[in-house]
C-alpha positions as CSV (number, residue, x, y, z in Angstrom):
1,M,-0.2,0.0,-0.2
2,R,2.2,2.4,1.0
3,M,4.3,1.7,-2.2
4,C,1.5,2.0,-4.3
5,R,1.2,5.5,-2.9
6,L,4.6,6.6,-3.5
7,V,4.3,5.6,-7.2
8,S,1.1,7.6,-7.6
9,T,2.9,10.5,-6.3
10,V,6.0,10.4,-8.1
11,T,3.4,9.9,-11.2
12,V,1.2,12.8,-10.5
13,C,5.0,14.5,-9.5
14,L,6.3,14.2,-13.0
15,A,3.0,14.1,-14.4
16,F,3.3,18.0,-13.3
17,F,6.5,19.0,-14.0
18,M,5.8,17.8,-17.8
19,F,3.2,19.9,-18.3
20,S,4.8,22.9,-16.7
21,S,8.1,23.0,-18.4
22,G,6.2,21.7,-21.8
23,C,7.6,18.6,-22.1
24,A,4.1,16.3,-22.1
25,T,3.8,19.0,-25.9
26,N,6.3,19.8,-28.4
27,E,3.3,21.3,-30.2
28,S,4.2,25.3,-29.6
29,A,8.1,24.3,-29.8
30,A,7.1,22.9,-33.6
31,W,5.5,26.6,-34.8
32,K,8.0,29.2,-35.7
33,T,6.5,32.9,-36.0
34,L,7.1,34.0,-38.6
35,Q,5.4,37.7,-39.1
36,E,3.4,39.3,-35.7
37,D,1.5,42.9,-36.5
38,T,1.7,45.5,-33.8
39,Y,-1.7,44.3,-33.3
40,K,-0.5,40.9,-32.3
41,N,-2.0,39.6,-35.6
42,T,0.4,35.8,-36.0
43,F,1.4,34.3,-39.1
44,S,3.4,30.9,-38.2
45,Y,4.8,27.8,-39.8
46,D,4.4,24.3,-38.2
47,T,8.3,23.4,-38.4
48,G,7.8,19.3,-38.0
49,S,5.6,19.2,-41.0
50,V,6.9,20.5,-43.7
51,E,7.4,17.8,-46.6
52,H,9.1,17.0,-49.4
53,T,6.8,15.6,-51.6
54,P,8.2,13.3,-55.3
55,A,6.0,15.5,-57.2
56,N,9.0,18.6,-55.9
57,T,6.6,21.3,-54.2
58,V,7.0,21.2,-50.1
59,K,3.4,20.7,-48.2
60,V,3.5,22.5,-44.6
61,M,1.1,23.9,-42.2
62,A,0.8,27.5,-41.5
63,S,-1.4,28.9,-39.3
64,S,-2.8,33.2,-39.6
65,N,-4.2,33.9,-36.0
66,G,-5.1,30.3,-35.5
67,A,-7.0,29.2,-38.0
68,K,-4.2,26.2,-40.2
69,Y,-4.0,26.3,-43.7
70,L,-2.0,23.3,-45.2
71,Y,0.4,24.9,-48.3
72,E,1.3,23.0,-51.1
73,I,4.6,25.1,-52.7
74,D,5.9,24.9,-56.3
75,C,9.8,26.6,-55.1
76,K,11.0,26.6,-58.5
77,A,8.7,28.0,-59.5
78,K,7.6,30.3,-57.2
79,K,3.8,29.3,-56.7
80,M,1.7,28.4,-54.0
81,R,-1.6,26.9,-52.9
82,I,-3.8,26.0,-50.4
83,L,-4.7,22.1,-49.8
84,S,-6.9,22.7,-47.2
85,D,-9.0,25.5,-47.9
86,R,-12.9,24.3,-49.3
87,G,-13.4,27.1,-50.8
88,V,-12.0,26.7,-53.5
89,E,-12.1,22.9,-56.2
90,P,-9.7,22.3,-57.6
91,P,-6.9,24.4,-55.7
92,Q,-5.7,27.3,-57.7
93,W,-1.5,27.4,-58.1
94,L,-1.2,31.5,-57.0
95,N,2.4,33.6,-57.6
96,I,4.2,34.1,-54.5
97,V,3.5,37.7,-53.9
98,G,6.9,39.8,-52.2
99,R,6.9,41.3,-48.8
100,S,4.1,38.8,-47.9
101,G,3.6,36.2,-45.3
102,D,3.9,33.4,-47.7
103,Q,6.9,35.0,-48.8
104,L,8.0,34.6,-45.2
105,L,7.0,31.1,-45.5
106,Y,8.9,30.5,-48.9
107,D,11.7,32.1,-47.9
108,A,11.9,29.6,-44.2
109,V,10.9,26.4,-46.4
110,C,12.5,26.0,-49.4
111,P,16.3,25.7,-50.1
């Protein structure tokens, strides 16, 4: 009985330490902010989601103020499309505009 209580106490302490130190989840550590304005609007991407495809594109999850989007970027042609946008069928390739969040994302994930 005493050993069981000790194990329970240690487990609770370890769980508390992991949650308080951020060890329980890597979600916040994987997201990198690319842009933040004076109103705290952010554009970021999940560094762990970067995937190089056989079609020579890069897929990556990005977030704009908490809304998440799956981007596909053609690094060679400097074009992008949002695959998770339900409003466009099929997703259209768009030019990446300089000095934009899309340009920052392109700079971060394209070799």
